[in-house]
C-alpha positions in Angstrom: -27.6 -13.8 7.7 -26.1 -10.5 7.5 -22.2 -9.6 8.9 -21.8 -8.1 12.0 -18.6 -6.4 12.5 -17.8 -5.0 16.3 -16.0 -1.6 16.8 -13.4 -1.8 19.3 -10.9 1.6 19.8 -7.9 1.7 21.2 -7.0 4.9 23.7 -5.4 7.2 20.6 -7.8 6.6 18.3 -10.5 7.5 20.8 -8.7 10.4 21.7 -8.6 11.6 18.0 -11.9 11.1 17.4 -13.1 13.3 20.4 -10.7 15.9 19.2 -11.8 15.9 15.5 -15.7 16.4 16.8 -14.4 19.0 19.4 -12.5 21.0 16.5 -15.9 21.3 14.4 -13.0 21.7 11.3 -14.1 18.3 9.7 -17.0 17.9 7.1 -20.2 17.1 8.9 -20.5 13.4 7.6 -16.9 12.5 8.9 -17.9 14.0 12.3 -20.9 12.0 12.2 -19.0 8.7 11.0 -16.4 9.5 14.3 -19.5 9.8 16.4 -20.8 6.3 14.8 -17.7 4.9 15.9 -17.5 6.3 19.1 -20.8 4.8 20.1 -20.3 1.6 18.6 -17.5 1.4 20.7 -19.1 2.3 23.8 -21.5 -1.0 23.1 -24.2 1.2 21.4 -26.6 -0.8 19.2 -27.2 0.2 15.4 -30.8 1.3 16.1 -29.6 3.0 19.3 -27.4 5.2 17.1 -29.2 5.5 14.3 -31.8 7.1 17.0 -29.4 9.8 18.5 -27.7 10.9 15.5 -30.4 10.7 12.6 -29.0 8.5 10.0 -30.1 5.4 8.7 -29.3 1.7 9.4 -27.5 1.4 6.4 -25.0 3.7 7.3 -24.3 2.7 10.9 -23.5 -0.6 9.6 -21.2 0.8 6.5 -19.0 2.6 8.6 -18.4 -0.8 11.4 -17.8 -2.7 7.9 -15.3 -0.5 6.9 -13.7 -0.2 10.3 -13.0 -3.2 11.1 -12.0 -4.7 7.3 -10.1 -1.3 6.1 -9.5 1.0 9.0 -10.2 4.0 10.9 -9.6 6.4 7.5 -11.5 4.4 5.7 -14.9 4.4 7.9 -14.6 8.3 8.7 -14.2 8.9 4.8 -17.0 8.4 2.0 -16.3 6.7 -1.6 -18.9 7.6 -3.6 -20.1 5.2 -5.8 -19.8 4.8 -9.5 -22.8 6.2 -11.5 -23.9 4.3 -14.8 -25.1 6.4 -17.8 -26.9 5.4 -21.0 -24.4 5.9 -24.1 -25.6 9.0 -25.7 -23.1 9.0 -28.2 -22.5 6.6 -31.3 -18.8 5.9 -32.2 -18.8 8.8 -34.9 -20.5 11.1 -32.4 -17.6 10.3 -29.7 -14.8 10.5 -31.7 -16.4 14.4 -33.2 -16.3 15.0 -29.4 -12.5 13.3 -28.5 -11.2 15.9 -31.4 -13.3 19.0 -29.7 -11.7 18.3 -26.5 -8.2 17.7 -27.7 -8.4 21.2 -30.1 -7.8 24.9 -28.4 -10.2 25.7 -25.6 -11.9 29.0 -26.4 -10.7 32.7 -26.1 -10.4 33.4 -22.3 -10.6 29.8 -21.5 -7.3 27.8 -19.9 -8.8 24.9 -20.5 -12.1 23.1 -21.6 -14.4 22.0 -18.9 -17.3 19.8 -19.4 -20.1 22.5 -20.1 -18.2 24.0 -22.4 -17.6 20.7 -24.1 -21.3 20.2 -24.0 -22.3 23.6 -25.1 -19.7 22.7 -28.5 -21.0 19.8 -29.4 -24.8 21.2 -29.5 -22.9 24.4 -31.7 -21.6 21.8 -33.8 -24.6 19.7 -33.8 -23.1 16.6 -32.8 -26.2 16.1 -30.7 -28.9 18.0 -30.8 -28.8 18.1 -26.8 -26.2 17.0 -23.8 -25.6 17.7 -20.2 -21.7 18.3 -19.0 -22.5 15.1 -16.6 -22.9 12.9 -20.0 -19.7 14.8 -21.4 -17.9 13.5 -18.5 -19.0 9.7 -18.5 -18.5 9.6 -22.2 -14.7 11.3 -21.7 -14.1 8.9 -18.7 -15.0 5.5 -20.4 -12.8 6.1 -23.5 -9.6 4.5 -23.8 -8.1 7.5 -25.9 -7.1 10.6 -23.3 -4.7 13.0 -24.8 -5.8 16.1 -23.0 -5.3 14.2 -19.5 -2.4 14.8 -17.2 -1.3 12.3 -14.4 0.9 12.5 -11.6 3.3 9.5 -11.1 6.1 8.3 -8.6 8.3 8.0 -11.2 11.7 9.8 -11.7 12.6 12.3 -14.0 14.2 12.2 -17.1 18.2 12.6 -16.8 17.9 11.5 -12.7 21.6 10.7 -12.5 20.4 10.2 -8.7 18.2 7.3 -9.6 20.7 6.2 -12.1 23.0 6.2 -9.3 21.3 3.7 -7.1 19.8 1.7 -9.4 23.0 0.5 -11.5 24.5 0.2 -7.5 21.8 -2.2 -6.6 22.2 -3.9 -10.3 25.8 -4.6 -9.5 25.3 -5.9 -6.2 23.2 -8.6 -7.5 25.4 -9.5 -10.1 28.3 -10.6 -7.4 28.9 -14.4 -7.1 27.7 -16.3 -4.0 30.6 -15.7 -0.9 29.2 -17.0 2.4 31.4 -14.4 3.8 29.5 -11.7 2.6 25.8 -12.6 1.9 23.7 -10.4 0.6 19.9 -9.6 2.3 17.3 -7.4 0.5 15.3 -5.9 3.3 11.7 -4.4 3.4 9.0 -3.9 5.4 4.7 -3.6 5.6 1.8 -3.4 6.8 -0.5 -5.9 8.0 -3.9 -5.3 9.7 -5.1 -7.7 12.0 -9.0 -9.0 12.2 -10.4 -11.2 14.3 -13.6 -13.5 14.2 -15.8 -13.8 17.3 -16.7 -17.3 17.5 -14.9 -20.7 16.5 -15.6 -21.5 13.2 -17.8 -24.9 13.1 -15.9 -27.4 10.7 -17.1 -29.3 8.0 -19.2 -32.5 8.4 -21.1 -35.1 6.3 -24.0 -33.0 4.2 -22.5 -29.6 6.1 -20.1 -27.3 4.6 -18.0 -25.4 7.3 -19.4 -22.6 8.8 -18.0 -19.3 10.2 -20.2 -16.7 12.5 -21.0 -12.9 10.9 -19.3 -11.1 13.0 -15.8 -9.6 12.6 -13.3 -7.8 14.9 -10.1 -4.9 14.4 -7.6 -5.7 16.7 -5.0 -3.2 15.1 -2.6 -3.3 12.8 1.3 -4.7 13.1 4.5 -4.3 11.0 6.2 -7.1 8.8 9.6 -6.9 8.7 11.2 -9.2 5.8 14.5 -10.6 5.6 15.5 -12.0 2.3 18.8 -13.2 1.0 18.2 -14.5 -2.7 21.6 -16.0 -3.7 21.2 -18.7 -0.2 17.2 -19.0 -1.2 16.6 -18.0 2.6 13.9 -15.5 4.3 12.9 -14.7 7.8 9.9 -12.8 8.7 9.9 -10.5 11.8 6.4 -9.3 13.5 6.3 -6.1 15.3 4.2 -4.0 16.5 5.1 -0.6 14.7 7.9 0.3 12.3 10.1 2.7 14.5 14.3 3.4 14.4 14.4 1.4 17.0 13.0 -1.9 15.6 14.8 -1.3 12.3 18.0 -0.9 14.4 16.6 -4.2 16.4 16.6 -6.1 13.2 20.0 -4.9 12.0 21.6 -6.3 15.2 19.8 -9.5 14.8 21.0 -9.8 11.1 24.6 -9.5 12.2 24.3 -11.6 15.9 21.2 -14.0 15.0 21.3 -14.4 11.4 24.8 -14.5 10.2 27.3 -14.1 13.3 29.9 -15.9 11.2 29.8 -13.9 8.1 32.7 -11.4 8.1 30.6 -8.9 6.4 26.3 -8.4 5.4 25.5 -6.7 2.4 22.1 -5.2 2.6 19.8 -4.0 -0.2 17.4 -1.8 1.3 14.9 1.2 0.2 15.5 5.0 1.3 12.7 5.5 4.0 13.6 7.6 6.9 13.8 4.7 9.4 16.9 3.0 7.1 19.5 5.4 8.2 23.0 3.7 9.7 22.7 6.5 12.2 19.5 5.3 14.3 21.9 2.8 15.7 24.2 5.9 18.1 20.2 6.5 19.2 19.8 3.0 20.4 23.0 1.4 21.3 26.1 2.4 22.6 28.7 4.0 20.7 31.0 0.9 20.7 27.8 -1.4 19.8 26.8 0.7 17.1 30.2 0.4 15.6 30.4 -2.8 15.8 27.0 -3.7 13.9 28.1 -1.2 11.2 31.4 -2.7 10.8 29.9 -5.9 9.5 26.9 -4.4 7.1 27.7 -3.0 3.6 24.2 -0.9 2.9 23.4 -0.2 -0.9 19.8 1.7 -1.3 17.5 1.2 -3.8 16.6 4.8 -5.8 13.3 7.0 -4.3 10.6 5.9 -6.7 12.8 2.5 -7.1 11.7 0.0 -4.6 11.1 -2.4 -7.0 14.6 -3.2 -7.5 14.6 -4.5 -4.0 13.7 -8.3 -4.2 12.5 -8.7 -0.6 9.2 -6.8 -2.0 8.9 -9.3 -4.7 8.9 -12.2 -1.8 6.5 -9.6 0.2 4.0 -10.2 -2.5 4.2 -13.7 -2.3 4.3 -13.7 1.8 0.7 -11.8 0.7 -0.5 -13.7 -1.6 0.3 -17.5 -0.1 -0.5 -16.6 3.5 -1.6 -13.8 4.6 -4.8 -13.4 2.1 -7.2 -13.9 5.3 -8.3 -12.9 8.3 -5.9 -12.8 11.0 -6.6 -12.2 14.4 -3.0 -11.2 16.7 0.6 -10.8 16.7 0.8 -14.5 18.0 -0.9 -16.0 15.3 0.7 -13.4 12.3 4.2 -14.4 13.4 3.8 -18.4 13.9 2.0 -18.4 10.5 4.5 -16.3 8.7 7.1 -18.3 10.5 5.8 -21.4 9.0 5.4 -19.9 5.7 9.5 -19.0 5.4 10.1 -22.3 6.7 8.5 -23.7 3.8 9.8 -21.8 1.2 13.1 -22.0 3.0 13.0 -26.0 2.9 11.7 -25.9 -1.3 14.6 -23.8 -2.2 12.4 -21.5 -3.3 14.2 -17.9 -4.5 13.9 -14.9 -7.0 15.5 -15.8 -10.5 16.7 -12.2 -11.4 17.1 -10.8 -14.9 17.2 -7.4 -15.3 21.4 -6.1 -15.3 23.0 -2.7 -15.5 23.2 -3.0 -19.7 18.9 -3.9 -19.7 18.8 -0.3 -17.7 21.0 1.3 -20.0 18.8 0.2 -23.1 15.2 0.1 -21.5 15.6 3.1 -19.1 17.4 5.0 -21.2 15.7 8.2 -20.5 16.9 8.1 -16.9 20.3 8.5 -18.1 21.7 12.4 -18.5 23.2 13.3 -22.2 26.7 14.0 -22.2 27.4 16.0 -25.0 30.9 15.3 -26.6 
């Protein structure tokens, strides 16, 4: 039996879709998907939606599924399937094509286009006939792509700002255990909530566990991760969203609830716009904000260097061990993540961090500015 996915929009999503349709500035396909979601939210059947919008039943079902499993943006935007082509080039011909691609383009052209390449390989009698689509597929499947330029979220060479924050965090990780100054890594991650419409039937002799085919999207929650690697302790806090107010409340709880006896708490986090100590003055009185800040020592990972935050590693473990399934609501999410954190804490699980400043100066030497004597 095919799975049936129920569309339930909240007020903000309905308003956004209506504004999108009224603006008329989006692609026709995207507007059609928006209308499908609105009618599905109103309880229309797939057959009625097909008749009203003149679309196929598969399109309606695909939009429903993407909305429930991947969210609103995925449901509105089309993913093109990969097309398969039979191989027209043998190894020698493909090598000659790569050589042509890496050569200088014809005069008057800034770069090789697929059609120019198709014309050139025919002129060179590499093949008798070929289409530009075949050229595209051959180049796509080839491991050697010296002509390719890719944009990466990595720091440029000689980035003093990156180096400063990296070495600062690595020095913090070298500090010995000090109960009066605990180290806490902090990070956050969104979590999609999806529910089942009917209770699964448990396994019985001669029959496996059975699930219903309907699923419903229940919105998004935010997961805050507190992780003290030297104390083998972590705590997960679930909120509706990620705002400055949520971050400020997390910092207050860190001081007053989790480590009330600590002289100072060393916090490692990334450089999100909400991770700003000034936020405390926006949501607490000046005296309260100052009291909290006096108990905190902040260290920020460099931009594009969030891998230096051990809380990100712990979030990956959480996603793999606990969240790799459908969770219907924040209450269940909070209960499951609390049970996971309790189990990890009782087992003494932690991160064995090995990367040091000395390693960074060797392996990431390109990031350090060159100083001429």
